[in-house]
C-alpha positions in Angstrom: 36.0 -20.9 -2.8 37.4 -21.8 -6.2 38.3 -25.3 -5.0 35.2 -25.9 -2.8 32.5 -24.3 -4.9 33.7 -23.9 -8.5 30.2 -23.9 -9.9 29.2 -20.9 -7.8 28.7 -17.6 -9.7 30.2 -14.5 -8.0 29.8 -10.9 -9.1 31.3 -7.6 -8.0 29.5 -4.3 -7.6 31.6 -1.2 -6.8 30.0 1.8 -5.1 31.7 5.2 -4.7 30.4 8.4 -6.4 28.8 6.0 -8.9 27.8 2.3 -9.0 29.8 0.1 -11.3 28.3 -3.3 -12.1 31.3 -5.5 -13.0 29.5 -8.8 -12.5 31.8 -11.8 -13.1 34.4 -9.4 -14.6 34.3 -11.2 -17.9 32.2 -8.7 -19.9 31.6 -5.0 -20.2 30.7 -3.0 -17.1 27.5 -1.1 -16.5 27.8 2.4 -14.9 24.9 3.9 -12.9 25.4 7.5 -11.8 23.8 10.9 -11.3 20.1 11.2 -10.5 19.7 7.5 -11.1 21.4 6.9 -7.7 18.1 8.2 -6.1 15.8 6.1 -8.2 15.2 2.7 -6.5 13.1 1.1 -9.2 15.3 2.2 -12.0 18.5 0.9 -10.4 16.9 -2.4 -9.4 15.3 -3.0 -12.8 18.4 -2.0 -14.7 20.6 -4.4 -12.7 18.1 -7.2 -13.0 18.0 -6.7 -16.7 21.8 -7.0 -17.1 22.1 -9.9 -14.6 22.0 -12.6 -17.2 24.6 -11.0 -19.4 27.2 -10.0 -16.8 26.8 -13.0 -14.5 27.2 -15.8 -17.0 30.4 -17.5 -15.8 30.9 -19.6 -12.7 33.9 -19.3 -10.4 36.0 -21.8 -12.2 35.7 -19.6 -15.4 35.8 -16.2 -13.8 38.3 -16.6 -10.9 41.3 -14.9 -12.5 39.3 -11.9 -13.7 37.6 -11.5 -10.3 41.0 -11.7 -8.5 42.5 -9.1 -10.7 39.5 -6.8 -10.2 39.8 -7.1 -6.4 43.5 -6.5 -6.5 43.1 -3.3 -8.6 40.5 -1.8 -6.2 41.2 1.7 -4.8 39.2 3.5 -2.2 37.6 6.9 -2.7 36.0 9.4 -0.4 32.4 8.8 -1.5 30.3 5.8 -0.5 27.1 5.2 -2.5 26.3 2.1 -0.3 22.6 2.3 -0.7 22.6 2.4 -4.5 25.2 -0.4 -4.5 22.9 -2.5 -2.3 19.9 -1.9 -4.6 21.9 -2.9 -7.7 23.3 -6.0 -6.0 19.8 -7.1 -5.1 18.8 -6.6 -8.7 21.6 -8.8 -9.9 20.7 -11.5 -7.5 16.9 -11.3 -8.0 15.5 -14.5 -9.6 18.1 -16.7 -7.9 16.7 -17.7 -4.5 19.4 -18.6 -2.0 21.8 -15.9 -3.3 24.0 -13.8 -0.9 24.8 -10.1 -1.1 27.9 -9.2 0.9 28.4 -5.5 1.5 32.0 -4.6 2.2 32.5 -1.0 3.4 34.9 1.1 5.4 32.8 4.2 5.6 29.4 5.8 5.9 26.8 5.7 3.2 26.9 9.3 2.0 25.6 9.4 -1.5 22.3 8.6 -3.1 19.5 6.6 -1.5 20.3 5.3 2.0 22.5 8.3 2.9 23.2 8.1 6.7 25.7 10.9 7.0 24.5 13.2 9.8 21.1 12.2 11.3 19.0 9.3 10.0 15.5 10.4 8.9 12.3 8.5 8.2 13.1 8.3 4.5 16.4 6.6 5.1 14.8 4.1 7.5 12.1 3.3 4.9 14.7 2.8 2.3 16.5 0.1 4.3 13.2 -1.5 5.2 12.4 -1.7 1.5 15.7 -3.3 0.8 14.9 -5.9 3.4 11.5 -6.5 1.9 13.0 -7.0 -1.6 15.7 -9.3 -0.2 13.2 -11.5 1.6 10.8 -11.6 -1.3 13.6 -12.8 -3.6 15.2 -15.2 -1.1 18.4 -13.2 -0.8 20.5 -12.9 2.4 22.5 -9.7 3.1 25.7 -9.8 5.1 27.8 -6.8 6.1 31.6 -6.7 6.4 33.0 -3.6 8.0 36.6 -2.6 8.7 37.7 -2.3 12.4 38.2 1.3 13.4 35.9 2.8 10.8 32.4 4.2 11.3 29.7 2.9 9.0 26.5 3.2 11.2 26.3 -0.6 11.9 23.1 0.0 13.8 21.5 1.1 10.5 22.7 -1.9 8.6 21.9 -4.4 11.4 18.3 -5.0 10.4 19.5 -5.9 6.9 21.3 -8.9 8.3 18.7 -9.8 11.0 15.7 -9.9 8.6 17.5 -11.8 5.8 19.5 -14.4 7.8 22.9 -12.6 7.1 25.8 -11.7 9.4 27.8 -8.6 10.4 31.5 -9.0 10.6 34.1 -6.5 11.7 37.5 -7.4 10.4 41.1 -6.5 10.0 41.6 -6.1 6.2 44.6 -8.4 6.3 42.6 -11.3 7.7 39.4 -11.0 5.6 38.2 -14.5 4.4 35.2 -14.5 2.1 35.1 -18.2 2.2 34.0 -18.2 5.9 31.3 -15.6 5.2 29.8 -17.6 2.3 30.1 -21.0 3.9 26.8 -20.9 5.7 24.1 -22.1 3.3 20.6 -21.0 3.3 18.3 -24.0 3.8 15.0 -22.4 3.0 13.4 -19.2 1.7 10.0 -17.6 2.1 9.4 -19.5 5.4 6.1 -18.9 7.1 5.6 -19.8 10.8 2.3 -21.0 12.2 1.7 -21.8 15.8 -1.6 -22.8 17.4 -2.0 -22.9 21.2 -4.7 -24.2 23.5 -7.6 -21.8 23.7 -6.6 -21.1 27.3 -3.2 -19.7 26.3 -2.2 -16.6 24.5 0.9 -15.7 22.6 2.6 -12.5 23.9 5.2 -10.0 22.7 4.2 -10.4 19.0 2.8 -8.0 16.5 -1.0 -8.0 16.9 -1.4 -8.2 13.1 0.1 -11.7 13.2 -2.3 -12.9 15.9 -5.8 -14.3 15.7 -8.1 -16.7 17.7 -8.0 -14.3 20.6 -4.2 -14.5 20.6 -3.9 -18.3 20.5 -2.9 -18.5 16.8 0.3 -16.9 15.4 1.1 -16.6 11.7 4.1 -14.6 10.6 6.7 -14.5 7.9 10.3 -15.7 8.8 11.8 -15.3 5.3 15.3 -16.8 4.9 16.5 -19.5 7.2 19.9 -21.0 7.9 20.9 -23.8 10.3 21.7 -21.2 13.0 18.3 -19.5 13.0 16.2 -19.8 16.1 12.8 -18.5 16.9 11.5 -18.0 20.4 7.7 -17.7 21.1 6.4 -16.5 24.4 2.9 -17.3 25.8 0.8 -16.8 28.9 -2.3 -18.1 30.6 -5.4 -16.2 29.7 -7.2 -14.4 32.5 -10.7 -15.5 33.6 -12.2 -12.6 31.8 -10.6 -13.7 28.5 -11.9 -17.2 28.7 
């Protein structure tokens, strides 16, 4: 990445029993801990406020500091993944086309988004809100998990599906962030509109996105990469519908 995209800005956010905003690793870190790990708005706004000061340097300037920070990483027993995600979204907000890459070897088990044990409605709503915030800000979310470890991929899947990200299960020895960041987003805030002949109706879509007796579809797609595809199904209307 240093050679191919030296002007790219990369930041690091650590999440264990607290969240540490290291950014480009060229300035002071910001620690978020305690009850703040359960306050979505406070974490998001705090991270967004510090974004300009801890994400100033591009990769050509910050590479050595970033490399040392990654090499010095040590794993712990707590995984505040949800708070780490919120803070990462805050850092990336205001820069459409940004990517958040979650790297984890365990379950989210502290703060918002805790999926240890059974998943409840509050947890599902939390991850839905993360998706909404990412789409609104043109941010894609990708997830990298370690083979042989449980991290409830089924809970994290919608994060990648709705934001044009990817899920990758890797052997730590073969992890290559260059491959994950290579796919560029080609558009954000994409809206799809499809109008059919009045004798046809779109099917298998949310009714709130349909009008004209089912012949008109309007829905938000959000972020788009070259690999994105959208399939729309339709049917002939019955005689009673015409």
